[in-house]
TORPAKOL-979295 format. One record per atom (N, C-alpha, C): residue number from 0; residue in one letter; x, y, z. Coordinates in steps of 0.02 Angstrom, whole numbers, plus 50000, padded with zeros to 5 digits. Example, Ala and Ser with C-alpha at 12.3 -4.5 7.8 and 13.67 -1.06 7.14 Angstrom:
% residues 2
<num 0, residu a, px 50660, py 49716, pz 50390> $
<num 0, residu a, px 50615, py 49775, pz 50390> $
<num 0, residu a, px 50660, py 49835, pz 50390> $
<num 1, residu s, px 50642, py 49888, pz 50354> $
<num 1, residu s, px 50684, py 49947, pz 50357> $
<num 1, residu s, px 50645, py 50002, pz 50394> $
% end
This chain:
% residues 138
<num 0, residu m, px 50541, py 54864, pz 51660> $
<num 0, residu m, px 50456, py 54886, pz 51672> $
<num 0, residu m, px 50440, py 54866, pz 51727> $
<num 1, residu w, px 50371, py 54911, pz 51741> $
<num 1, residu w, px 50355, py 54921, pz 51798> $
<num 1, residu w, px 50306, py 54874, pz 51782> $
<num 2, residu l, px 50281, py 54839, pz 51838> $
<num 2, residu l, px 50243, py 54779, pz 51857> $
<num 2, residu l, px 50202, py 54805, pz 51921> $
<num 3, residu s, px 50132, py 54819, pz 51928> $
<num 3, residu s, px 50088, py 54821, pz 51939> $
<num 3, residu s, px 50093, py 54769, pz 51994> $
<num 4, residu d, px 50078, py 54772, pz 52068> $
<num 4, residu d, px 50045, py 54707, pz 52131> $
<num 4, residu d, px 49992, py 54668, pz 52084> $
<num 5, residu r, px 49963, py 54672, pz 52050> $
<num 5, residu r, px 49917, py 54646, pz 52008> $
<num 5, residu r, px 49922, py 54594, pz 51967> $
<num 6, residu q, px 49980, py 54622, pz 51936> $
<num 6, residu q, px 50001, py 54579, pz 51895> $
<num 6, residu q, px 50076, py 54528, pz 51925> $
<num 7, residu k, px 50129, py 54582, pz 51968> $
<num 7, residu k, px 50130, py 54492, pz 52016> $
<num 7, residu k, px 50109, py 54459, pz 52034> $
<num 8, residu i, px 50058, py 54446, pz 52066> $
<num 8, residu i, px 50006, py 54415, pz 52109> $
<num 8, residu i, px 50029, py 54366, pz 52031> $
<num 9, residu g, px 49980, py 54399, pz 51977> $
<num 9, residu g, px 49981, py 54347, pz 51940> $
<num 9, residu g, px 50026, py 54299, pz 51922> $
<num 10, residu i, px 50076, py 54340, pz 51907> $
<num 10, residu i, px 50163, py 54306, pz 51887> $
<num 10, residu i, px 50167, py 54256, pz 51912> $
<num 11, residu a, px 50137, py 54274, pz 52000> $
<num 11, residu a, px 50174, py 54196, pz 52049> $
<num 11, residu a, px 50131, py 54141, pz 52037> $
<num 12, residu l, px 50047, py 54186, pz 52023> $
<num 12, residu l, px 49985, py 54128, pz 52026> $
<num 12, residu l, px 50028, py 54080, pz 51961> $
<num 13, residu v, px 50029, py 54116, pz 51885> $
<num 13, residu v, px 50073, py 54062, pz 51841> $
<num 13, residu v, px 50111, py 54028, pz 51858> $
<num 14, residu a, px 50175, py 54060, pz 51893> $
<num 14, residu a, px 50246, py 54018, pz 51889> $
<num 14, residu a, px 50216, py 53934, pz 51955> $
<num 15, residu f, px 50173, py 53966, pz 51999> $
<num 15, residu f, px 50149, py 53915, pz 52032> $
<num 15, residu f, px 50129, py 53879, pz 51994> $
<num 16, residu g, px 50078, py 53874, pz 51968> $
<num 16, residu g, px 50048, py 53840, pz 51901> $
<num 16, residu g, px 50076, py 53801, pz 51853> $
<num 17, residu i, px 50118, py 53833, pz 51837> $
<num 17, residu i, px 50171, py 53790, pz 51802> $
<num 17, residu i, px 50223, py 53746, pz 51840> $
<num 18, residu f, px 50214, py 53762, pz 51901> $
<num 18, residu f, px 50270, py 53716, pz 51954> $
<num 18, residu f, px 50236, py 53633, pz 51961> $
<num 19, residu f, px 50161, py 53658, pz 51973> $
<num 19, residu f, px 50115, py 53622, pz 52019> $
<num 19, residu f, px 50110, py 53592, pz 51958> $
<num 20, residu q, px 50069, py 53605, pz 51882> $
<num 20, residu q, px 50105, py 53556, pz 51812> $
<num 20, residu q, px 50144, py 53503, pz 51834> $
<num 21, residu l, px 50201, py 53528, pz 51807> $
<num 21, residu l, px 50269, py 53493, pz 51792> $
<num 21, residu l, px 50274, py 53428, pz 51871> $
<num 22, residu l, px 50272, py 53463, pz 51927> $
<num 22, residu l, px 50289, py 53402, pz 51952> $
<num 22, residu l, px 50211, py 53355, pz 51940> $
<num 23, residu g, px 50163, py 53362, pz 51929> $
<num 23, residu g, px 50082, py 53321, pz 51895> $
<num 23, residu g, px 50122, py 53255, pz 51883> $
<num 24, residu i, px 50147, py 53279, pz 51819> $
<num 24, residu i, px 50185, py 53249, pz 51768> $
<num 24, residu i, px 50232, py 53208, pz 51807> $
<num 25, residu v, px 50261, py 53229, pz 51816> $
<num 25, residu v, px 50322, py 53197, pz 51853> $
<num 25, residu v, px 50330, py 53143, pz 51909> $
<num 26, residu l, px 50255, py 53144, pz 51936> $
<num 26, residu l, px 50269, py 53103, pz 51973> $
<num 26, residu l, px 50193, py 53047, pz 51948> $
<num 27, residu l, px 50169, py 53037, pz 51906> $
<num 27, residu l, px 50173, py 53007, pz 51843> $
<num 27, residu l, px 50080, py 53015, pz 51860> $
<num 28, residu f, px 50081, py 53110, pz 51825> $
<num 28, residu f, px 50012, py 53093, pz 51812> $
<num 28, residu f, px 49954, py 53102, pz 51877> $
<num 29, residu d, px 49968, py 53147, pz 51926> $
<num 29, residu d, px 49942, py 53131, pz 51977> $
<num 29, residu d, px 49906, py 53210, pz 51958> $
<num 30, residu g, px 49832, py 53180, pz 51996> $
<num 30, residu g, px 49777, py 53205, pz 51957> $
<num 30, residu g, px 49753, py 53280, pz 51994> $
<num 31, residu p, px 49785, py 53264, pz 52071> $
<num 31, residu p, px 49752, py 53321, pz 52104> $
<num 31, residu p, px 49806, py 53362, pz 52113> $
<num 32, residu l, px 49868, py 53351, pz 52089> $
<num 32, residu l, px 49936, py 53413, pz 52079> $
<num 32, residu l, px 49916, py 53450, pz 52019> $
<num 33, residu l, px 49878, py 53394, pz 51945> $
<num 33, residu l, px 49875, py 53445, pz 51892> $
<num 33, residu l, px 49815, py 53488, pz 51887> $
<num 34, residu a, px 49774, py 53487, pz 51933> $
<num 34, residu a, px 49713, py 53500, pz 51939> $
<num 34, residu a, px 49739, py 53571, pz 51981> $
<num 35, residu l, px 49774, py 53568, pz 52020> $
<num 35, residu l, px 49780, py 53605, pz 52058> $
<num 35, residu l, px 49819, py 53673, pz 51992> $
<num 36, residu g, px 49879, py 53641, pz 51975> $
<num 36, residu g, px 49919, py 53679, pz 51914> $
<num 36, residu g, px 49883, py 53715, pz 51859> $
<num 37, residu n, px 49801, py 53671, pz 51855> $
<num 37, residu n, px 49762, py 53696, pz 51780> $
<num 37, residu n, px 49737, py 53776, pz 51830> $
<num 38, residu i, px 49719, py 53754, pz 51906> $
<num 38, residu i, px 49684, py 53828, pz 51917> $
<num 38, residu i, px 49705, py 53878, pz 51952> $
<num 39, residu l, px 49788, py 53870, pz 51971> $
<num 39, residu l, px 49819, py 53927, pz 51970> $
<num 39, residu l, px 49848, py 53947, pz 51907> $
<num 40, residu f, px 49875, py 53925, pz 51858> $
<num 40, residu f, px 49869, py 53951, pz 51770> $
<num 40, residu f, px 49790, py 54001, pz 51791> $
<num 41, residu l, px 49746, py 53980, pz 51755> $
<num 41, residu l, px 49696, py 53994, pz 51731> $
<num 41, residu l, px 49678, py 54070, pz 51773> $
<num 42, residu s, px 49707, py 54076, pz 51851> $
<num 42, residu s, px 49671, py 54124, pz 51881> $
<num 42, residu s, px 49735, py 54179, pz 51911> $
<num 43, residu g, px 49796, py 54151, pz 51866> $
<num 43, residu g, px 49870, py 54198, pz 51878> $
<num 43, residu g, px 49839, py 54218, pz 51785> $
<num 44, residu l, px 49819, py 54214, pz 51724> $
<num 44, residu l, px 49823, py 54230, pz 51666> $
<num 44, residu l, px 49781, py 54311, pz 51679> $
<num 45, residu p, px 49706, py 54310, pz 51687> $
<num 45, residu p, px 49688, py 54365, pz 51682> $
<num 45, residu p, px 49711, py 54429, pz 51712> $
<num 46, residu l, px 49757, py 54408, pz 51778> $
<num 46, residu l, px 49787, py 54460, pz 51851> $
<num 46, residu l, px 49863, py 54499, pz 51812> $
<num 47, residu i, px 49863, py 54460, pz 51763> $
<num 47, residu i, px 49941, py 54469, pz 51723> $
<num 47, residu i, px 49916, py 54520, pz 51670> $
<num 48, residu i, px 49879, py 54515, pz 51600> $
<num 48, residu i, px 49866, py 54536, pz 51534> $
<num 48, residu i, px 49802, py 54567, pz 51586> $
<num 49, residu g, px 49751, py 54578, pz 51609> $
<num 49, residu g, px 49679, py 54579, pz 51630> $
<num 49, residu g, px 49630, py 54523, pz 51575> $
<num 50, residu p, px 49585, py 54537, pz 51644> $
<num 50, residu p, px 49533, py 54496, pz 51622> $
<num 50, residu p, px 49495, py 54516, pz 51533> $
<num 51, residu t, px 49466, py 54563, pz 51505> $
<num 51, residu t, px 49470, py 54564, pz 51433> $
<num 51, residu t, px 49503, py 54560, pz 51401> $
<num 52, residu k, px 49578, py 54566, pz 51414> $
<num 52, residu k, px 49629, py 54557, pz 51350> $
<num 52, residu k, px 49614, py 54460, pz 51377> $
<num 53, residu t, px 49607, py 54439, pz 51420> $
<num 53, residu t, px 49606, py 54372, pz 51422> $
<num 53, residu t, px 49560, py 54341, pz 51391> $
<num 54, residu f, px 49511, py 54348, pz 51394> $
<num 54, residu f, px 49430, py 54330, pz 51359> $
<num 54, residu f, px 49428, py 54375, pz 51273> $
<num 55, residu y, px 49481, py 54373, pz 51261> $
<num 55, residu y, px 49484, py 54403, pz 51192> $
<num 55, residu y, px 49539, py 54373, pz 51164> $
<num 56, residu f, px 49585, py 54339, pz 51198> $
<num 56, residu f, px 49628, py 54294, pz 51173> $
<num 56, residu f, px 49603, py 54223, pz 51152> $
<num 57, residu f, px 49555, py 54211, pz 51239> $
<num 57, residu f, px 49523, py 54175, pz 51205> $
<num 57, residu f, px 49479, py 54140, pz 51143> $
<num 58, residu s, px 49466, py 54193, pz 51143> $
<num 58, residu s, px 49417, py 54181, pz 51087> $
<num 58, residu s, px 49416, py 54218, pz 51033> $
<num 59, residu r, px 49461, py 54228, pz 51040> $
<num 59, residu r, px 49471, py 54246, pz 50943> $
<num 59, residu r, px 49483, py 54192, pz 50911> $
<num 60, residu r, px 49447, py 54192, pz 50812> $
<num 60, residu r, px 49417, py 54162, pz 50781> $
<num 60, residu r, px 49485, py 54108, pz 50753> $
<num 61, residu e, px 49545, py 54123, pz 50764> $
<num 61, residu e, px 49607, py 54055, pz 50722> $
<num 61, residu e, px 49599, py 54030, pz 50794> $
<num 62, residu k, px 49602, py 54055, pz 50834> $
<num 62, residu k, px 49632, py 54009, pz 50920> $
<num 62, residu k, px 49577, py 53981, pz 50916> $
<num 63, residu w, px 49539, py 53974, pz 50910> $
<num 63, residu w, px 49470, py 53915, pz 50940> $
<num 63, residu w, px 49494, py 53849, pz 50978> $
<num 64, residu r, px 49523, py 53823, pz 50911> $
<num 64, residu r, px 49522, py 53744, pz 50891> $
<num 64, residu r, px 49601, py 53747, pz 50990> $
<num 65, residu g, px 49627, py 53795, pz 50971> $
<num 65, residu g, px 49677, py 53769, pz 51038> $
<num 65, residu g, px 49634, py 53792, pz 51109> $
<num 66, residu t, px 49593, py 53827, pz 51093> $
<num 66, residu t, px 49539, py 53839, pz 51151> $
<num 66, residu t, px 49521, py 53798, pz 51187> $
<num 67, residu l, px 49473, py 53741, pz 51109> $
<num 67, residu l, px 49449, py 53736, pz 51147> $
<num 67, residu l, px 49480, py 53664, pz 51165> $
<num 68, residu c, px 49547, py 53638, pz 51132> $
<num 68, residu c, px 49572, py 53570, pz 51174> $
<num 68, residu c, px 49614, py 53617, pz 51247> $
<num 69, residu f, px 49615, py 53639, pz 51236> $
<num 69, residu f, px 49652, py 53667, pz 51301> $
<num 69, residu f, px 49593, py 53654, pz 51371> $
<num 70, residu f, px 49538, py 53699, pz 51362> $
<num 70, residu f, px 49482, py 53689, pz 51425> $
<num 70, residu f, px 49460, py 53610, pz 51412> $
<num 71, residu g, px 49460, py 53584, pz 51360> $
<num 71, residu g, px 49422, py 53520, pz 51363> $
<num 71, residu g, px 49491, py 53476, pz 51401> $
<num 72, residu g, px 49549, py 53486, pz 51395> $
<num 72, residu g, px 49601, py 53452, pz 51436> $
<num 72, residu g, px 49587, py 53450, pz 51510> $
<num 73, residu i, px 49587, py 53531, pz 51504> $
<num 73, residu i, px 49565, py 53545, pz 51601> $
<num 73, residu i, px 49506, py 53492, pz 51640> $
<num 74, residu l, px 49457, py 53503, pz 51574> $
<num 74, residu l, px 49396, py 53473, pz 51598> $
<num 74, residu l, px 49402, py 53362, pz 51607> $
<num 75, residu l, px 49444, py 53364, pz 51557> $
<num 75, residu l, px 49496, py 53292, pz 51576> $
<num 75, residu l, px 49507, py 53306, pz 51648> $
<num 76, residu v, px 49570, py 53298, pz 51662> $
<num 76, residu v, px 49577, py 53308, pz 51700> $
<num 76, residu v, px 49572, py 53331, pz 51754> $
<num 77, residu f, px 49481, py 53381, pz 51755> $
<num 77, residu f, px 49468, py 53346, pz 51815> $
<num 77, residu f, px 49428, py 53299, pz 51812> $
<num 78, residu f, px 49390, py 53251, pz 51766> $
<num 78, residu f, px 49347, py 53227, pz 51777> $
<num 78, residu f, px 49415, py 53138, pz 51784> $
<num 79, residu k, px 49435, py 53151, pz 51790> $
<num 79, residu k, px 49491, py 53102, pz 51829> $
<num 79, residu k, px 49534, py 53036, pz 51782> $
<num 80, residu w, px 49544, py 53086, pz 51705> $
<num 80, residu w, px 49587, py 53060, pz 51643> $
<num 80, residu w, px 49648, py 53112, pz 51640> $
<num 81, residu p, px 49699, py 53102, pz 51683> $
<num 81, residu p, px 49744, py 53139, pz 51679> $
<num 81, residu p, px 49825, py 53139, pz 51636> $
<num 82, residu m, px 49839, py 53073, pz 51608> $
<num 82, residu m, px 49843, py 53060, pz 51540> $
<num 82, residu m, px 49825, py 53095, pz 51483> $
<num 83, residu t, px 49738, py 53075, pz 51457> $
<num 83, residu t, px 49716, py 53111, pz 51394> $
<num 83, residu t, px 49703, py 53196, pz 51386> $
<num 84, residu g, px 49706, py 53187, pz 51469> $
<num 84, residu g, px 49673, py 53283, pz 51474> $
<num 84, residu g, px 49750, py 53313, pz 51474> $
<num 85, residu i, px 49795, py 53288, pz 51484> $
<num 85, residu i, px 49863, py 53336, pz 51476> $
<num 85, residu i, px 49875, py 53317, pz 51413> $
<num 86, residu l, px 49876, py 53276, pz 51374> $
<num 86, residu l, px 49897, py 53272, pz 51331> $
<num 86, residu l, px 49853, py 53320, pz 51269> $
<num 87, residu v, px 49780, py 53330, pz 51275> $
<num 87, residu v, px 49728, py 53377, pz 51249> $
<num 87, residu v, px 49777, py 53442, pz 51267> $
<num 88, residu e, px 49767, py 53459, pz 51329> $
<num 88, residu e, px 49788, py 53501, pz 51343> $
<num 88, residu e, px 49886, py 53533, pz 51332> $
<num 89, residu f, px 49912, py 53480, pz 51305> $
<num 89, residu f, px 49971, py 53527, pz 51291> $
<num 89, residu f, px 49947, py 53527, pz 51202> $
<num 90, residu v, px 49912, py 53478, pz 51164> $
<num 90, residu v, px 49907, py 53497, pz 51089> $
<num 90, residu v, px 49848, py 53600, pz 51094> $
<num 91, residu g, px 49821, py 53593, pz 51155> $
<num 91, residu g, px 49787, py 53672, pz 51133> $
<num 91, residu g, px 49833, py 53720, pz 51147> $
<num 92, residu f, px 49869, py 53710, pz 51217> $
<num 92, residu f, px 49942, py 53743, pz 51234> $
<num 92, residu f, px 49973, py 53750, pz 51179> $
<num 93, residu v, px 49957, py 53710, pz 51145> $
<num 93, residu v, px 50053, py 53727, pz 51095> $
<num 93, residu v, px 49985, py 53785, pz 51004> $
<num 94, residu g, px 49943, py 53751, pz 50993> $
<num 94, residu g, px 49874, py 53810, pz 50964> $
<num 94, residu g, px 49862, py 53864, pz 50982> $
<num 95, residu l, px 49892, py 53843, pz 51054> $
<num 95, residu l, px 49845, py 53961, pz 51079> $
<num 95, residu l, px 49922, py 53980, pz 51086> $
<num 96, residu f, px 49980, py 53966, pz 51110> $
<num 96, residu f, px 50036, py 53977, pz 51128> $
<num 96, residu f, px 50089, py 53969, pz 51049> $
<num 97, residu g, px 50089, py 53946, pz 51022> $
<num 97, residu g, px 50126, py 53931, pz 50980> $
<num 97, residu g, px 50165, py 53978, pz 50950> $
<num 98, residu t, px 50136, py 54035, pz 50934> $
<num 98, residu t, px 50161, py 54103, pz 50887> $
<num 98, residu t, px 50207, py 54137, pz 50947> $
<num 99, residu f, px 50218, py 54115, pz 51001> $
<num 99, residu f, px 50253, py 54133, pz 51047> $
<num 99, residu f, px 50333, py 54109, pz 51056> $
<num 100, residu f, px 50329, py 54045, pz 51038> $
<num 100, residu f, px 50410, py 54002, pz 51017> $
<num 100, residu f, px 50427, py 54042, pz 51021> $
<num 101, residu p, px 50436, py 54064, pz 50926> $
<num 101, residu p, px 50502, py 54101, pz 50938> $
<num 101, residu p, px 50553, py 54166, pz 50961> $
<num 102, residu v, px 50470, py 54214, pz 50995> $
<num 102, residu v, px 50497, py 54259, pz 51054> $
<num 102, residu v, px 50550, py 54219, pz 51101> $
<num 103, residu i, px 50500, py 54170, pz 51126> $
<num 103, residu i, px 50525, py 54114, pz 51182> $
<num 103, residu i, px 50608, py 54089, pz 51198> $
<num 104, residu l, px 50621, py 54081, pz 51132> $
<num 104, residu l, px 50674, py 54056, pz 51082> $
<num 104, residu l, px 50729, py 54119, pz 51094> $
<num 105, residu q, px 50706, py 54140, pz 51060> $
<num 105, residu q, px 50752, py 54220, pz 51041> $
<num 105, residu q, px 50769, py 54246, pz 51154> $
<num 106, residu a, px 50745, py 54245, pz 51168> $
<num 106, residu a, px 50735, py 54293, pz 51240> $
<num 106, residu a, px 50804, py 54223, pz 51310> $
<num 107, residu l, px 50765, py 54158, pz 51280> $
<num 107, residu l, px 50814, py 54084, pz 51317> $
<num 107, residu l, px 50887, py 54099, pz 51289> $
<num 108, residu r, px 50896, py 54115, pz 51228> $
<num 108, residu r, px 50949, py 54135, pz 51185> $
<num 108, residu r, px 50991, py 54184, pz 51215> $
<num 109, residu q, px 50961, py 54238, pz 51250> $
<num 109, residu q, px 50998, py 54276, pz 51284> $
<num 109, residu q, px 51039, py 54283, pz 51364> $
<num 110, residu t, px 51026, py 54219, pz 51394> $
<num 110, residu t, px 51038, py 54192, pz 51454> $
<num 110, residu t, px 51096, py 54151, pz 51423> $
<num 111, residu p, px 51114, py 54145, pz 51498> $
<num 111, residu p, px 51188, py 54137, pz 51474> $
<num 111, residu p, px 51227, py 54065, pz 51475> $
<num 112, residu v, px 51176, py 54006, pz 51536> $
<num 112, residu v, px 51188, py 53935, pz 51527> $
<num 112, residu v, px 51161, py 53921, pz 51441> $
<num 113, residu i, px 51078, py 53946, pz 51471> $
<num 113, residu i, px 51056, py 53907, pz 51430> $
<num 113, residu i, px 51070, py 53945, pz 51343> $
<num 114, residu g, px 51091, py 54021, pz 51341> $
<num 114, residu g, px 51090, py 54018, pz 51252> $
<num 114, residu g, px 51136, py 53986, pz 51224> $
<num 115, residu t, px 51190, py 54006, pz 51274> $
<num 115, residu t, px 51244, py 53959, pz 51245> $
<num 115, residu t, px 51246, py 53856, pz 51214> $
<num 116, residu a, px 51200, py 53841, pz 51263> $
<num 116, residu a, px 51189, py 53775, pz 51239> $
<num 116, residu a, px 51114, py 53762, pz 51176> $
<num 117, residu l, px 51101, py 53816, pz 51157> $
<num 117, residu l, px 51068, py 53846, pz 51125> $
<num 117, residu l, px 51095, py 53864, pz 51038> $
<num 118, residu s, px 51143, py 53867, pz 51053> $
<num 118, residu s, px 51201, py 53915, pz 50995> $
<num 118, residu s, px 51262, py 53861, pz 50965> $
<num 119, residu l, px 51244, py 53789, pz 51016> $
<num 119, residu l, px 51273, py 53739, pz 50997> $
<num 119, residu l, px 51268, py 53724, pz 50890> $
<num 120, residu p, px 51311, py 53710, pz 50877> $
<num 120, residu p, px 51314, py 53687, pz 50817> $
<num 120, residu p, px 51245, py 53646, pz 50765> $
<num 121, residu y, px 51238, py 53575, pz 50837> $
<num 121, residu y, px 51185, py 53547, pz 50818> $
<num 121, residu y, px 51132, py 53533, pz 50821> $
<num 122, residu i, px 51150, py 53602, pz 50881> $
<num 122, residu i, px 51081, py 53600, pz 50922> $
<num 122, residu i, px 51022, py 53660, pz 50891> $
<num 123, residu r, px 51081, py 53714, pz 50866> $
<num 123, residu r, px 51029, py 53794, pz 50831> $
<num 123, residu r, px 50976, py 53746, pz 50798> $
<num 124, residu p, px 51019, py 53748, pz 50743> $
<num 124, residu p, px 50951, py 53702, pz 50679> $
<num 124, residu p, px 50860, py 53674, pz 50716> $
<num 125, residu l, px 50887, py 53612, pz 50765> $
<num 125, residu l, px 50841, py 53592, pz 50761> $
<num 125, residu l, px 50803, py 53640, pz 50858> $
<num 126, residu a, px 50806, py 53684, pz 50852> $
<num 126, residu a, px 50778, py 53727, pz 50932> $
<num 126, residu a, px 50734, py 53783, pz 50867> $
<num 127, residu d, px 50774, py 53797, pz 50825> $
<num 127, residu d, px 50764, py 53824, pz 50780> $
<num 127, residu d, px 50678, py 53832, pz 50726> $
<num 128, residu k, px 50711, py 53755, pz 50712> $
<num 128, residu k, px 50635, py 53720, pz 50686> $
<num 128, residu k, px 50582, py 53680, pz 50707> $
<num 129, residu l, px 50588, py 53669, pz 50777> $
<num 129, residu l, px 50530, py 53662, pz 50832> $
<num 129, residu l, px 50501, py 53737, pz 50832> $
<num 130, residu a, px 50529, py 53798, pz 50837> $
<num 130, residu a, px 50485, py 53850, pz 50871> $
<num 130, residu a, px 50486, py 53898, pz 50795> $
<num 131, residu g, px 50488, py 53869, pz 50754> $
<num 131, residu g, px 50468, py 53881, pz 50695> $
<num 131, residu g, px 50507, py 53935, pz 50681> $
<num 132, residu v, px 50555, py 53972, pz 50680> $
<num 132, residu v, px 50590, py 54004, pz 50655> $
<num 132, residu v, px 50614, py 53985, pz 50590> $
<num 133, residu r, px 50591, py 54070, pz 50535> $
<num 133, residu r, px 50612, py 54076, pz 50496> $
<num 133, residu r, px 50668, py 54110, pz 50450> $
<num 134, residu q, px 50708, py 54063, pz 50408> $
<num 134, residu q, px 50805, py 54095, pz 50418> $
<num 134, residu q, px 50795, py 54151, pz 50340> $
<num 135, residu s, px 50798, py 54206, pz 50323> $
<num 135, residu s, px 50799, py 54211, pz 50306> $
<num 135, residu s, px 50866, py 54214, pz 50224> $
<num 136, residu p, px 50832, py 54208, pz 50134> $
<num 136, residu p, px 50892, py 54173, pz 50101> $
<num 136, residu p, px 50940, py 54208, pz 50088> $
<num 137, residu v, px 50940, py 54297, pz 50128> $
<num 137, residu v, px 50978, py 54343, pz 50100> $
<num 137, residu v, px 51048, py 54334, pz 50134> $
% end
């Protein structure tokens, strides 16, 4: 799969955004790091999929609740309520990107170390339930 230079920059921005989000959470909800992570994530997403597709993704009718929670959480982080903002943002993130979790789980199962851990007898049903993977009765 070939990526344009713009998409590569977008992936880097999203990756750094997620890194700064996690670092901000680990450092006891450090507001500036969380805000920087939000800005980088939001600036990288349109570079990856394009501005029009990004707008349509966030404005789809079935994802409005997730969109409002996600952007409301970002505003709460900007207004110095980092713990509440991250919790609201997480609810919005699950509402927006929850349909991708089975795809992500399947991709993680293809990796060497993580895939082995996710295939263990007690972890596999739990991961399937958390990701919303449905088993065929056949």
